N, C-alpha and C positions, 0 to 999 in steps of 0.2 A: 278589643275584644271578645274572647267567645267564652261559652258557659258548658261546662261539663259538670253531670248529675253522677249519681250510683252507677255503675257496670259501663263506666265510658272512659275512654280514653282519649288524651288530647295528645298528638302527635306534630312535631313541627318537623317539616324537611326543610334540606340543604343540599343546595349542584352547586357544583362550578362550571359554568356556563362556558364553553368552549370556546377562545381561547386561554382567557384567564383564569388564573387560579383561586383558590375562596380561604382565605384566611379570618379565623373570630370567633365568634362564641355564643354559641345557641341555647337556649334556656326560658323562662317563663316569669312571669312577674306578677302581683295580683292589681287591686282596684286601687291601692296606696303606691305602685311601685314598688314594691318590694317582694323579691323571691319566699313563694309560701313555704313553709317547712316541709322539708320529705322532696321537696322540689329539687331537679338535676337539670343540670347546665352541663354543655359540654365545650370545649376547645376545636375547632375541627382547623383543619389542614389537610385541604382539600387540592388536588390537582385537576386542570380541564378534564369534565367528564367523572366526576367520580362524586357520589352523595353521600350523605349523612345523616339521621335523626336521633331525635331525644323525644321519648315516652313521659305523659304524666297522666298518671291513674286517679281517678276519683277515688276510690281505695285506701289510695297509699296518703291522700290530703285529709283523711276521718269523714269523706262527706256519708250521708245518712242517707235512708230511702227519704226520697221529696225533698232533697236539699240539692243545691246549686252554687258554684264558682264559678265565678266571671276570672278568666285571665287574658291576659297577653303575652303572645307569643314575641321574642325578642330575637334578633340578629341582629347583635352587633360585630360589623366588622375590623379587622384589622390591618395595617398593612404590612404588604409582603415584602419578603428582602428585596426584590429589583422595585417595590413601590406599586406596583398594583396586584389588585384584589378585589374580587367581585362576588356577591353570592346569590342567587335567586331563591326564595325561599315559599314554602306555602305550608299550612297549617290542615291538620283533617282531625274530627271527632269522630270515633265507631265504636262502635258498643263490642264489649268483649265477648259475648256467648256467640252475636251469629256473626260478627266480623263485619260488620253491616256499617258503613259511609252514612253520617248524619247531616255533616258540612262539612265543608273544605271552603277556605280563604288563602288570598296572595297578600299578606301583611305587606304596607306602605312604608317606606323610609321615613 
């Protein structure tokens, strides 16, 4: 779980580390295991060496000054046509005004 507050963005990055492609869905869940309202998820189909990301802003969640929300970045890997699929992920929290990163984490399977 990682927390975000007003003026912050939670970004989930995923990469297909060579030589294996990455197929799956990336997104976020709240503490109850449910996707928060107005959150984005994305289906990814990446060749080796390609990367993608999905952002979730505190503003889109209606977070007000002084509030925080805990979220879990989630990568659900699906099988590729040939059966091989592997995705490496990381998540970061950054400030929308300064673009300074305040937290970086590597989610565990």
